[in-house]
Structures are given as structure tokens and as C-alpha cells.
C-alpha positions as CSV (number, residue, x, y, z in Angstrom):
1,M,45.7,-40.1,-10.8
2,K,43.8,-36.9,-10.3
3,S,41.6,-36.8,-7.2
4,Y,38.1,-35.4,-6.9
5,P,37.6,-34.6,-3.2
6,F,34.1,-35.2,-1.8
7,L,34.4,-32.1,0.5
8,D,35.0,-29.9,-2.6
9,C,31.7,-31.2,-4.0
10,L,29.9,-30.2,-0.9
11,L,31.5,-26.7,-1.0
12,F,30.3,-26.1,-4.6
13,I,26.8,-27.3,-3.7
14,A,26.8,-25.1,-0.6
15,L,27.5,-22.0,-2.7
16,A,24.2,-22.6,-4.5
17,L,22.2,-23.5,-1.4
18,F,23.4,-20.6,0.7
19,A,22.7,-18.1,-2.1
20,V,19.2,-19.4,-2.9
21,F,17.9,-20.6,0.5
22,F,19.6,-18.2,2.8
23,L,21.1,-15.0,1.4
24,I,18.2,-14.1,-0.9
25,P,15.5,-14.8,1.7
26,F,17.5,-12.8,4.3
27,E,17.8,-9.9,1.9
28,L,14.1,-10.1,1.1
29,Y,13.2,-9.9,4.8
30,Y,15.8,-7.8,6.7
31,P,15.6,-4.4,4.8
32,Q,11.7,-4.5,5.1
33,R,11.5,-6.4,8.4
34,D,9.0,-3.9,9.8
35,E,6.7,-4.5,6.8
36,W,7.0,-8.3,7.5
37,G,6.0,-7.7,11.1
38,Y,9.4,-8.6,12.5
39,Q,8.5,-12.3,12.0
40,T,11.9,-13.9,11.7
41,V,10.4,-17.2,11.0
42,L,9.8,-16.2,7.4
43,P,13.4,-16.2,6.1
44,F,14.4,-19.1,8.4
45,L,11.5,-21.2,7.1
46,I,13.1,-21.0,3.6
47,G,16.4,-21.7,5.3
48,A,14.9,-24.8,6.9
49,L,13.8,-26.0,3.5
50,G,17.4,-25.4,2.2
51,F,18.8,-27.4,5.2
52,V,16.6,-30.4,4.4
53,L,17.6,-30.2,0.8
54,A,21.2,-30.0,1.8
55,L,20.9,-33.2,3.7
56,L,19.3,-35.0,0.8
57,L,21.9,-33.6,-1.7
58,T,24.7,-34.7,0.7
59,L,23.5,-38.2,0.7
60,L,22.9,-38.2,-3.1
61,T,26.3,-36.7,-3.8
62,K,28.0,-39.3,-1.5
63,A,26.3,-42.1,-3.4
64,L,27.2,-40.7,-6.8
65,H,30.7,-39.8,-5.8
66,S,31.4,-43.4,-4.8
67,I,30.3,-44.5,-8.3
68,T,31.5,-41.7,-10.7
69,P,33.6,-39.2,-8.8
70,K,34.6,-37.2,-11.8
71,I,31.1,-36.6,-13.1
72,T,29.9,-35.9,-9.6
73,Y,32.7,-33.4,-9.1
74,F,32.1,-31.4,-12.3
75,G,28.3,-31.7,-11.7
76,S,28.8,-30.1,-8.3
77,I,30.8,-27.3,-9.9
78,L,28.0,-26.7,-12.4
79,V,25.5,-26.5,-9.4
80,G,27.8,-24.0,-7.7
81,L,28.0,-21.8,-10.9
82,C,24.2,-21.9,-11.2
83,G,24.0,-20.6,-7.6
84,L,26.4,-17.9,-8.4
85,Y,24.4,-16.9,-11.4
86,I,21.2,-16.7,-9.4
87,L,22.9,-14.5,-6.8
88,L,24.5,-12.1,-9.3
89,A,21.2,-11.9,-11.3
90,D,19.3,-11.0,-8.1
91,I,21.9,-8.2,-7.3
92,Y,22.3,-6.7,-10.8
93,A,18.9,-7.4,-12.3
94,P,16.5,-7.5,-9.3
95,V,12.9,-8.7,-9.9
96,Q,10.6,-6.1,-11.4
97,I,7.0,-6.5,-10.2
98,T,4.1,-4.3,-9.2
99,E,3.7,-3.2,-5.6
100,L,2.2,-5.5,-3.0
101,D,-0.9,-3.3,-2.6
102,G,-3.9,-5.5,-3.3
103,R,-3.7,-5.6,-7.1
104,A,-2.7,-8.9,-8.8
105,L,1.1,-9.1,-8.9
106,F,2.6,-9.1,-12.3
107,S,5.8,-8.2,-14.1
108,E,6.4,-6.5,-17.4
109,E,9.7,-8.5,-17.5
110,P,11.8,-5.7,-18.9
111,I,14.0,-6.8,-21.8
112,S,16.9,-4.8,-20.3
113,Y,16.9,-7.0,-17.2
114,T,16.8,-10.1,-19.4
115,A,19.8,-8.7,-21.3
116,I,21.7,-8.1,-18.0
117,E,21.0,-11.7,-16.9
118,A,22.1,-13.1,-20.2
119,L,25.3,-11.1,-20.0
120,I,26.0,-12.5,-16.4
121,F,25.3,-16.0,-17.7
122,I,27.7,-15.5,-20.7
123,L,30.5,-14.0,-18.4
124,I,30.2,-16.9,-16.0
125,A,30.3,-19.5,-18.8
126,L,33.3,-17.8,-20.5
127,A,35.1,-17.6,-17.1
128,A,34.5,-21.3,-16.5
129,L,35.7,-22.3,-20.0
130,K,38.7,-20.0,-19.9
131,L,39.9,-20.9,-16.4
132,K,38.9,-24.6,-16.5
133,E,40.4,-26.3,-13.4
134,H,41.8,-23.0,-12.2
135,I,38.2,-21.9,-11.4
136,I,38.1,-24.5,-8.6
137,F,40.1,-22.5,-6.0
138,P,38.2,-19.1,-6.4
139,L,34.9,-21.0,-6.4
140,K,35.8,-22.8,-3.1
141,T,36.9,-19.5,-1.6
142,L,33.7,-17.7,-2.7
143,S,31.7,-20.6,-1.2
144,L,33.4,-20.2,2.2
145,A,33.0,-16.4,2.1
146,I,29.3,-16.7,1.3
147,S,28.9,-19.2,4.1
148,I,30.5,-16.8,6.6
149,I,28.4,-13.9,5.3
150,T,25.2,-16.0,5.6
151,L,26.0,-17.1,9.1
152,C,26.6,-13.5,10.2
153,Y,23.5,-12.2,8.4
154,G,21.5,-15.0,10.1
155,L,22.7,-14.1,13.5
156,I,21.8,-10.5,13.0
157,I,18.3,-11.4,12.0
158,A,17.9,-13.9,14.8
159,F,19.1,-11.5,17.6
160,K,18.1,-8.1,16.3
161,G,14.4,-7.9,17.1
162,K,12.0,-5.0,16.8
163,D,13.6,-1.6,17.7
164,E,12.1,-0.5,21.0
165,I,10.3,2.8,20.8
166,E,10.6,5.2,23.7
167,R,7.0,6.5,23.9
168,H,6.6,10.3,24.4
169,M,3.3,10.8,26.2
170,S,1.9,12.7,29.1
171,S,1.1,10.7,32.3
172,T,-2.6,11.5,32.1
173,P,-4.7,12.7,29.1
174,N,-5.8,16.3,29.2
175,S,-9.5,16.2,30.3
176,T,-10.2,19.6,28.9
177,L,-9.6,18.5,25.3
178,P,-12.3,17.0,23.0
179,N,-11.9,13.5,21.7
180,I,-10.7,13.4,18.0
181,Y,-11.8,10.6,15.8
182,H,-9.7,10.5,12.6
183,I,-11.0,7.8,10.2
184,V,-9.4,7.2,6.8
185,L,-11.2,5.2,4.2
186,D,-8.6,4.3,1.7
187,E,-9.4,5.3,-1.9
188,L,-12.9,6.7,-1.1
189,Q,-13.5,8.7,-4.3
190,S,-15.6,11.8,-4.1
191,D,-18.1,10.9,-6.8
192,A,-18.7,7.5,-5.2
193,A,-19.2,9.1,-1.8
194,L,-21.7,11.6,-3.2
195,L,-23.7,8.8,-4.7
196,Y,-23.9,7.1,-1.3
197,L,-24.9,10.3,0.5
198,S,-27.6,11.2,-2.0
199,N,-30.6,10.8,0.2
200,K,-32.0,12.9,3.0
201,K,-31.7,10.1,5.6
202,K,-27.9,10.1,5.2
203,E,-27.7,13.9,5.5
204,A,-29.7,13.7,8.7
205,F,-27.6,10.9,10.1
206,F,-24.3,12.8,9.5
207,N,-25.6,15.8,11.5
208,G,-23.0,18.4,12.2
209,F,-20.7,17.3,9.4
210,T,-19.6,19.4,6.5
211,A,-18.5,17.5,3.4
212,Y,-15.9,18.9,0.9
213,P,-16.7,17.1,-2.4
214,L,-14.1,19.3,-4.3
215,N,-11.3,18.2,-2.0
216,I,-8.2,16.6,-3.6
217,S,-5.2,14.7,-2.4
218,N,-1.8,16.0,-3.2
219,Y,-0.4,12.6,-4.2
220,L,-1.5,9.5,-5.9
221,Y,-0.3,6.9,-3.3
222,T,-0.7,6.4,0.4
223,A,3.0,6.3,0.9
224,A,3.2,10.0,0.0
225,S,-0.3,11.2,0.8
226,F,-0.2,10.0,4.4
227,P,3.0,11.9,5.5
228,S,1.7,14.9,3.6
229,Y,-1.6,15.3,5.4
230,I,-0.1,14.3,8.8
231,T,2.7,16.9,8.5
232,G,0.7,19.4,6.5
233,T,3.6,19.7,4.0
234,L,4.5,18.9,0.4
235,Y,7.8,17.4,-0.7
236,S,10.2,19.8,-2.4
237,E,13.3,18.7,-4.3
238,T,15.0,21.9,-3.1
239,S,14.3,21.3,0.6
240,G,17.5,19.5,1.3
241,V,15.9,16.2,2.2
242,T,15.3,13.1,0.1
243,L,11.9,11.9,-0.9
244,S,12.4,8.9,1.5
245,Q,13.4,11.2,4.4
246,W,10.3,13.4,3.8
247,K,8.0,10.3,3.7
248,H,9.2,9.4,7.2
249,S,9.2,13.0,8.6
250,Y,5.8,12.5,10.3
251,K,7.7,10.5,13.0
252,E,9.5,13.6,14.1
253,K,7.0,16.4,13.3
254,G,3.4,16.9,12.4
255,L,-0.1,16.4,13.8
256,W,0.7,13.5,16.0
257,K,3.6,15.2,17.7
258,D,1.6,18.4,18.3
259,L,-1.4,16.6,19.7
260,S,0.8,14.5,22.0
261,G,2.4,17.8,23.2
262,L,-1.0,19.2,24.0
263,G,-1.8,16.2,26.2
264,Y,-3.6,13.8,23.9
265,E,-3.4,10.1,24.4
266,I,-3.0,8.8,20.8
267,T,-4.2,5.4,19.5
268,A,-3.5,4.4,15.9
269,Y,-4.6,1.6,13.7
270,T,-2.6,1.6,10.5
271,P,-2.0,-0.5,7.4
272,R,1.8,-0.7,8.0
273,A,3.7,-1.8,11.1
274,S,6.4,0.7,10.1
275,W,4.1,3.7,10.9
276,D,4.6,3.2,14.7
277,N,6.5,6.1,16.4
278,R,7.2,7.5,19.8
279,Y,4.2,9.9,19.8
280,L,1.7,7.1,19.7
281,S,0.5,5.8,23.1
282,H,-1.1,2.7,21.6
283,F,-0.3,1.2,18.2
284,Y,-1.9,-1.6,16.2
285,S,-1.3,-2.7,12.6
286,L,-4.2,-4.1,10.6
287,D,-2.3,-7.4,10.4
288,S,-2.0,-7.6,14.2
289,V,-5.8,-7.1,14.4
290,L,-6.3,-10.0,12.0
291,S,-3.7,-12.2,13.8
292,R,-5.4,-11.6,17.1
293,E,-8.9,-12.2,15.7
294,K,-8.0,-15.4,13.9
295,A,-5.4,-16.6,16.4
296,I,-2.8,-17.2,13.8
297,A,0.9,-16.3,14.5
298,T,2.2,-15.5,11.0
299,L,0.1,-14.1,8.1
300,Y,2.9,-13.6,5.6
301,Y,4.0,-17.1,4.5
302,R,2.1,-16.9,1.2
303,D,3.4,-13.5,0.1
304,F,6.9,-14.2,1.3
305,V,7.3,-17.5,-0.4
306,R,5.9,-16.1,-3.7
307,L,8.3,-13.1,-3.7
308,W,11.2,-15.4,-2.9
309,F,10.4,-17.7,-5.7
310,A,10.1,-14.8,-8.1
311,R,13.5,-13.5,-7.1
312,I,15.4,-16.8,-7.8
313,M,13.8,-17.2,-11.2
314,P,15.1,-15.5,-14.5
315,N,13.5,-12.2,-15.4
316,F,11.6,-13.7,-18.4
317,L,9.9,-16.2,-16.1
318,T,8.8,-13.7,-13.4
319,T,5.1,-13.8,-14.1
320,E,5.1,-17.6,-14.1
321,A,7.2,-17.7,-11.0
322,L,4.7,-15.4,-9.2
323,R,1.9,-17.7,-10.1
324,Y,3.6,-20.9,-9.1
325,G,5.2,-19.3,-6.1
326,D,1.7,-18.3,-4.9
327,K,0.6,-21.9,-5.0
328,L,3.7,-23.0,-3.2
329,G,3.2,-20.3,-0.5
330,L,-0.4,-21.4,0.0
331,K,0.7,-25.0,0.5
332,V,3.3,-23.8,3.1
333,L,0.6,-21.7,4.9
334,N,-1.9,-24.6,5.0
335,A,0.8,-27.0,6.1
336,L,1.7,-24.9,9.1
337,N,-1.8,-23.9,10.0
338,S,-5.2,-25.5,9.7
339,K,-6.8,-24.5,6.3
340,V,-7.6,-20.8,6.6
341,S,-11.0,-19.5,5.7
342,F,-10.0,-15.8,5.2
343,P,-7.8,-13.9,2.7
344,D,-4.3,-15.0,3.5
345,S,-2.4,-12.7,1.2
346,V,-2.5,-9.1,0.1
347,A,-3.6,-10.0,-3.4
348,S,-6.5,-12.1,-2.1
349,G,-7.8,-9.2,0.1
350,R,-6.1,-9.5,3.5
351,E,-6.0,-5.7,4.0
352,P,-9.7,-5.0,3.3
353,Y,-10.6,-8.0,5.4
354,S,-8.6,-6.9,8.4
355,S,-9.9,-3.3,7.9
356,V,-13.5,-4.5,8.5
357,L,-12.4,-6.3,11.6
358,M,-10.6,-3.2,12.8
359,L,-13.6,-0.9,12.3
360,K,-15.7,-3.4,14.2
361,E,-13.1,-3.5,17.0
362,I,-12.9,0.2,17.5
363,T,-16.7,0.3,17.8
364,K,-16.7,-2.5,20.3
365,N,-13.9,-0.9,22.4
366,E,-15.2,2.7,22.3
367,A,-17.1,2.4,25.6
368,S,-13.8,1.7,27.4
369,R,-12.1,4.8,25.9
370,P,-12.0,7.9,28.1
371,P,-14.5,10.7,26.9
372,H,-11.8,13.4,26.8
373,G,-8.2,13.8,25.7
374,Q,-8.2,10.9,23.2
375,Y,-7.1,11.0,19.6
376,L,-8.0,7.8,17.5
377,Y,-6.5,7.3,14.1
378,A,-8.2,4.4,12.2
379,H,-6.9,3.9,8.7
380,A,-9.0,1.3,6.9
381,V,-7.8,-0.1,3.6
382,I,-11.4,-0.1,2.2
383,P,-13.0,0.6,-0.3
384,H,-9.5,-0.1,-1.7
385,G,-9.3,-3.4,-3.6
386,P,-9.3,-6.3,-3.8
387,Y,-13.1,-6.3,-3.9
388,I,-14.2,-9.0,-1.4
389,F,-17.1,-7.4,0.5
390,D,-20.6,-6.6,-0.8
391,K,-22.6,-3.7,0.5
392,N,-23.6,-5.7,3.5
393,C,-20.0,-6.4,4.4
394,T,-20.4,-10.1,3.5
395,Y,-17.2,-11.7,2.5
396,R,-17.4,-13.1,-1.1
397,K,-14.8,-14.3,-3.6
398,D,-16.7,-13.6,-6.8
399,L,-16.9,-9.8,-6.8
400,W,-14.1,-9.3,-9.3
401,Q,-16.5,-10.2,-12.1
402,S,-18.1,-6.7,-11.9
403,A,-15.3,-4.5,-10.9
404,T,-16.9,-1.0,-10.8
405,K,-20.1,-2.2,-9.1
406,S,-18.0,-4.2,-6.6
407,Y,-15.9,-1.1,-5.8
408,Y,-19.1,0.8,-5.0
409,G,-20.2,-2.2,-2.9
410,Q,-17.1,-1.7,-0.7
411,V,-17.9,2.0,-0.5
412,E,-21.3,1.1,0.9
413,C,-19.7,-1.5,3.3
414,A,-17.1,1.1,4.5
415,F,-19.8,3.7,5.2
416,S,-22.0,1.3,7.0
417,L,-19.2,0.4,9.4
418,V,-18.4,4.1,10.0
419,E,-22.1,4.7,10.6
420,R,-22.1,1.9,13.2
421,F,-19.2,3.6,14.9
422,L,-20.8,7.0,14.9
423,L,-24.0,5.5,16.3
424,K,-22.0,4.1,19.2
425,L,-20.6,7.6,19.8
426,K,-24.1,9.0,19.9
427,E,-25.2,6.2,22.3
428,L,-22.3,7.1,24.6
429,G,-23.1,10.8,24.4
430,R,-19.7,11.6,22.8
431,Y,-20.8,12.5,19.3
432,D,-21.7,16.2,19.8
433,S,-18.6,17.1,21.9
434,S,-16.0,15.4,19.6
435,I,-14.1,16.3,16.5
436,I,-14.7,13.7,13.8
437,V,-12.8,13.6,10.5
438,I,-13.6,11.1,7.8
439,H,-11.6,11.2,4.5
440,A,-9.8,9.3,1.9
441,D,-6.0,9.3,1.4
442,T,-6.5,9.3,-2.4
443,G,-9.3,8.6,-4.9
444,H,-9.7,5.2,-6.5
445,G,-8.9,6.2,-10.1
446,H,-8.6,2.7,-11.6
447,K,-12.2,2.9,-12.9
448,G,-12.0,6.6,-13.8
449,Y,-15.0,8.7,-12.9
450,I,-17.9,6.9,-11.2
451,W,-21.6,7.6,-11.9
452,K,-24.9,5.7,-11.8
453,K,-27.2,5.0,-14.7
454,G,-30.4,3.3,-13.6
455,N,-29.2,0.5,-11.3
456,A,-25.8,0.2,-13.0
457,I,-22.6,1.7,-11.5
458,I,-20.4,2.9,-14.4
459,G,-16.7,3.8,-14.5
460,S,-15.5,6.0,-17.3
461,A,-12.2,4.1,-17.7
462,I,-14.0,0.7,-18.0
463,K,-16.5,2.2,-20.5
464,M,-13.6,3.7,-22.6
465,R,-11.7,0.4,-22.7
466,K,-14.8,-1.4,-23.9
467,E,-16.0,1.1,-26.4
468,H,-13.0,3.1,-27.6
469,P,-9.8,1.2,-26.8
470,E,-7.9,2.8,-29.7
471,R,-8.3,6.3,-28.0
472,I,-6.7,5.4,-24.7
473,R,-3.5,7.5,-24.0
474,Y,-1.4,6.9,-21.0
475,Y,0.0,10.1,-19.5
476,N,3.7,10.4,-20.3
477,N,3.7,6.6,-21.1
478,N,3.8,5.9,-17.4
479,K,4.4,2.3,-16.2
480,S,1.4,2.4,-14.0
481,R,-0.8,3.0,-17.1
482,W,-2.7,6.0,-15.7
483,T,-4.6,8.1,-18.3
484,R,-5.0,11.8,-17.6
485,N,-8.6,11.2,-16.6
486,Q,-7.7,8.4,-14.3
487,L,-5.0,10.6,-12.7
488,N,-7.7,13.3,-12.1
489,A,-10.1,10.8,-10.6
490,R,-7.2,9.3,-8.5
491,V,-6.8,12.5,-6.5
492,M,-10.6,13.0,-5.9
493,A,-10.2,12.2,-2.2
494,F,-13.5,12.7,-0.3
495,L,-13.4,14.6,3.0
496,M,-15.9,15.4,5.7
497,L,-15.4,17.1,9.1
498,K,-17.5,17.6,12.2
499,P,-16.3,20.2,14.8
500,P,-17.5,20.0,18.4
501,K,-21.1,21.2,19.1
502,E,-21.9,21.7,15.4
503,K,-25.6,21.4,14.6
504,G,-27.8,20.8,11.6
505,N,-27.9,18.2,8.7
506,L,-24.9,17.4,6.6
507,K,-23.8,20.4,4.7
508,F,-21.7,20.6,1.5
509,S,-18.9,23.1,1.1
510,L,-17.7,24.1,-2.4
511,N,-14.3,25.3,-1.1
512,K,-11.4,23.9,-3.1
513,S,-9.8,22.1,-0.2
514,E,-6.8,19.8,-0.2
515,L,-5.7,17.1,2.3
516,I,-2.8,19.4,3.5
517,D,-5.6,21.5,5.1
518,L,-6.4,18.8,7.6
519,R,-3.5,19.4,10.1
520,P,-4.0,23.2,10.5
521,T,-7.8,22.7,10.7
522,I,-7.6,20.1,13.5
523,E,-5.0,22.1,15.4
524,I,-7.0,25.3,15.3
525,L,-10.1,23.4,16.6
526,V,-8.1,22.3,19.7
527,G,-6.7,25.8,20.3
528,S,-3.3,25.4,18.7
529,K,-1.7,26.8,15.6
530,C,0.5,25.3,12.9
531,N,3.0,27.8,11.6
532,S,4.8,25.4,9.3
533,C,1.7,24.0,7.5
534,Y,1.3,24.6,3.8
535,G,-2.5,24.2,4.0
536,A,-5.4,26.4,5.2
537,N,-8.0,26.2,7.9
538,L,-11.0,24.5,6.3
539,R,-13.4,26.7,8.3
540,A,-11.7,30.0,7.4
541,T,-13.9,32.8,6.1
542,P,-13.1,33.6,3.4
543,F,-11.4,30.4,2.3
544,P,-8.4,30.8,-0.1
545,P,-9.8,30.9,-3.7
546,R,-7.1,28.5,-5.2
547,Q,-7.8,29.2,-8.9
548,K,-5.2,26.5,-9.8
549,R,-4.6,23.4,-7.9
550,Y,-1.8,20.8,-8.4
551,F,-1.0,17.3,-7.5
552,Y,2.3,15.4,-7.8
553,F,2.8,12.2,-9.7
554,F,5.9,9.9,-9.6
555,H,6.5,6.2,-10.1
556,K,6.6,4.0,-7.0
557,N,9.5,1.6,-6.3
558,V,12.0,3.9,-7.9
559,P,14.9,5.2,-5.6
560,S,15.0,8.7,-7.1
561,P,11.9,9.2,-9.2
562,K,11.1,12.1,-11.4
563,I,8.3,14.1,-9.9
564,Y,5.7,15.5,-12.2
565,K,3.6,18.5,-11.1
566,L,0.2,18.3,-12.7
567,R,-2.6,20.8,-12.8
568,F,-5.9,19.5,-11.5
569,D,-8.8,19.7,-14.0
570,E,-11.2,21.8,-12.1
571,E,-13.8,22.1,-14.8
572,K,-14.0,18.4,-15.5
573,L,-14.5,17.7,-11.7
574,L,-17.3,20.2,-11.5
575,V,-19.0,18.8,-14.6
576,R,-18.8,15.3,-13.2
577,L,-20.0,16.1,-9.8
578,S,-22.7,18.4,-11.1
579,R,-24.1,15.5,-13.1
580,L,-24.3,13.5,-9.9
581,R,-25.6,16.2,-7.5
582,P,-27.1,19.2,-9.3
583,D,-28.9,20.0,-6.1
584,I,-25.5,20.7,-4.4
585,F,-23.8,22.6,-7.2
586,G,-26.8,24.4,-8.6
587,L,-28.8,23.7,-11.7
588,D,-27.8,26.9,-13.5
589,H,-24.1,26.3,-12.8
590,Y,-24.5,22.7,-14.0
591,K,-26.0,23.8,-17.3
592,K,-23.3,26.4,-17.9
593,L,-20.5,23.9,-17.3
594,L,-22.2,21.2,-19.4
595,S,-22.5,23.6,-22.3
596,A,-18.8,24.5,-22.0
597,A,-17.9,20.8,-22.0
598,K,-20.1,20.1,-25.1
599,K,-18.3,22.8,-27.0
600,I,-14.9,21.3,-26.1
601,Q,-16.2,17.8,-27.2
602,Q,-17.5,19.2,-30.5
603,K,-14.3,21.0,-31.2
604,N,-12.2,17.8,-30.6
605,R,-14.8,15.5,-32.1
606,Y,-14.4,13.0,-29.3
607,P,-17.0,11.2,-27.1
608,K,-17.8,12.3,-23.6
609,D,-15.5,9.8,-21.9
610,R,-12.4,10.2,-24.0
611,E,-9.3,9.5,-22.0
612,E,-7.0,12.4,-22.8
613,Q,-3.2,12.4,-22.6
């Protein structure tokens, strides 16, 4: 009589459990452990669920095996094969979703990945039918191998903590150097900023500043824009380094290294824990600010569980898996903590929320900061979405209903917090002697160009989608669905600078600046010089004319993306900003540009806000 060993049944089931509840969560966590805040509880939480399920399945299998050993045996093989399928599908057809950057997560569920998953399923089924009982030995061997791999992986995660950073800093800050306050307002688009600054009271408040409304970022996303303006360089495919290596080059060269060498004590508040490096004297991620403020140990349960759930589901169910995984993650979060009253995931607005807390914190702590030799980098993910704050910085959950107006509300909120910080500097007598830089890393772009009509805030992309959806053309059929106008708006990164001892109301420069100009400008202001910088000194006279400006577009989440070099539409920018502020750009200049734009529109027979390819 043929035997059906109970231990074999457990081995087959273990294959599925180790794959789903251990290997996949470990792989989700470990390569990006810095982005998960080195919180090892995240993958082990999923593992704990798997362990509980393993105990229940062991009891159930034992009971069924005593009644129908044959059915239980082959049922266990089926469970093991399902686990193998999930593991192989995760390796060869990884989940395809949008980046975890504040937008609602979704997947286009590419048909090619569904085809790969179908092929894996067919191959496993054919192998099982062909080998029959001969599949038992390789399946048991695979189960043991995966068990050993999982154990080793778990030990690595458990005992390899955060890499210690050997800080490179002088013993005492240089008291002859002016303080530098470097504030980044993520996605502060130039036209929205000009709207906010369009009254004389604001111009008087920002005394000593020069604004650069024609400034552009050189990249569309923070991941590339940040290293570009910190190092003062642009990525080149012929430079001998990969795009990934260039993105991390700020850790070994650039503004922070140079300022540290001059004797600055550097404090940084950043959106990503991975931005920490040896030239920073004090480092805080936005999530650490939120954790400290709300006294909650782990913020990532909801996002982690949701992404894990999406990874173990078939490609054609990814969108549904994200939705139900989000609900599951919320239940886990609330089960481990008292019910939270703040955004508990990136998609619900955790980054803007923590940014508001951060801007309030640096204002509160400024009095304890030395008056000289200090460099403060404060990167706030606001007015970047999700839109959860009104103009008074009141937390609300209903602002998505009027997207463009709500974006501008967060612009007003962000400026009000910056103004509160500048007021503190004035009270402490540090404003005049300090270098203060306020800028965006990119424009917003999602709403197109921004302007005001009566009391309404209008976005050209929203207007186009409502009135002329048939004329929308996505540039190069890109997956991010950027139109050419949106791409142009996306790089309209606002910039304003106050050197030490500068007097007078806010001034507006019409220099065609770029974010790569920041590093050489700051270093010249503190008596240094950057020989490797691509940019120019913003205060140079004359400033480089730059008849043509370019920015670089590539798809995120692609290992070796194709990089497109796009020419920035100077005329369209001037027309848009001249409509907003003819007092800055000159009425005659505005009329001339408007006339040229009308001729183009008449020639093409398209409305003003046509989205061009």
C-alpha cells in the first residue's frame, strides 16, 4: 500500500508559506530598507502572520490526513505548486505600479506581464502532469532549499541594522561664516508663486530677496533634481557612471561637502532617510519628525502591507489588490496602535503632513541654533500633493474635490509657514546677516499652467480635459501621461534668494536661471568657488543669455531609462507669466508676446490651452 507521509505534506505547504509570507516581504524590505526607515518589524510582521497561519494549517492538515491521507497529500502538493507560481511570478513578472509619491497608487496591469504569468502557470502545470509522482522529490528539495534561504535572509535582516555613518565635521562651526537657510518647497510652480506674491505687502515682507520667475529645474522628479542642484551637475550618458551612481553622487561631492569643508555645521531635514551622509552634522527624515511628534514607532505598516499584498496577487488583479491591501494595512496599523488621527500612508498625505510639522519645528528650534556657521536644509513636501491643507494649514480630507484650487491652497499654506520662520529670524536679528534660499525642486505640472480668473484658480490641463479631451496628446506616448504643456509647467521651479545685508523690497530678475545655478551662487557668497559646476552665479553681471534651455525627461522605476533632452518653451513661459504679472514683465513686452501667440493659434486653429505633443 502506498504511503502518504504527513511530513511531506508539511514540506509542500512550507514551500508556499515561506515564499508568500517570508521571501517576498523580505525582498520588499531589504533592498529599500533605508526608505522603510530600517524598521525590521515590517517584514517580520508579515512573517508572524505566516507563522500563525502555519500553525493553523498544521492542525488542519493533521486532522485531514488522519481521515483522507491521499487527498490531503495531493492537496498539499497543489498548495506547494501555488506557492512556487507566486514566487516565480514575482521574480519574472514583478508588480507594475506607480511610484509611492503621494498620488493614488494604480497599475496599468501590462498585458505582457499577464502573459508571462500565464506562461509560468502553464509550465508548472505541464511539469506536474508530465512528472506526476516524480515531481515529489524536486518539490521537497526546493522546499528545503527555500527554507534555508529564508532563514539566512531573515538572520541578515535581523542583525544587519542601519549602516553607521562616520560624520565628517569640524569640531566647532566657523563663527565668521553667515548662516545659510536653504528651504525647498516641493513642486512650488512659478506661476502659482507669482500669484501669491502679487501684492505690495508680500514684496515688503520678503525684503532683500530677488525672485527668479523664469527659473527652471533640469529634471522632472525630485530623485534627479535634488542631486543635480546639490552637485551643480547634469547627468551625462558618456560620463562613465550610471544614472543611479550619479543620483547618489551628492554623498561624495557637491554643496554639502564643500560647506562642511569650510567649517559649516550642517543640519538637514529631508523626505528620504536614504539622503543621510557623512557631511551632515544632524539629520532628520520627515517621517522621524512625524514619529516623534505623534509618539508612534512605525509609520509604514499600511504602505508595506498594501505593496506586499499587490506583489502576491496576479498582474491582472493588481489594482484590486492595492485597494484591498490598503484596507488590510489600515486594519493592521489600527490593531497595533490606537486609531490614528493623521495621514498614515503616503497616498493619504503623510509627507505634506510631516512637512508642516517640520517647518513648525525649525521655527520653534531656531533660537537654540548658533547665529553663525550654520547651514540648514529643510525640504518640505508641500505644496506637493496629496492636498490635505487649506490656506490656513488646517488639515482637511475633502480638498481633492477641487484639485487646482486645493493645490494653490497648499501653496498659500507653505508660504505662510516660511513667512513664520523668516519672522522668527527677524525677531532674533539673524535675517539681514544670513543667506536665505527658497526654491522648488520642480514645478507641479499635473494641472498644467496656473492662473486666476476672478476668484477661481484654473489649471490649463484640467480645463483642456474638460473642454477639449479629444485634442490631448501625450508626449512620446509616455506612461506618466505628461503632455508637452504639462512637461513645460513641470519644470517651472520657483526660486528666490537673499544674500547677506541685501536691502529693499522683493525684486524680480528676468535672468533665465536654472537650479544648477544654486551651488555656484551659494559658494561664491561664502567666499568659495566651484570649478566643477555646470551652472552660473545668479548674481553675475552680465548673466549668461541662454537663448535655448533644456530639461531632461525619463521614466521613473526603469533600470536603464531612455533620457529625452527637451527644449524648454521660452515664449510660452513668458506669455503665461506676463498674463499674471504684466507689471513685472512690462506691458509692451506682454502685448508683443500675446500678439505672437495669437498668430500661432490662428495658424493652427487651436484654442489657447491646446495641449501640444
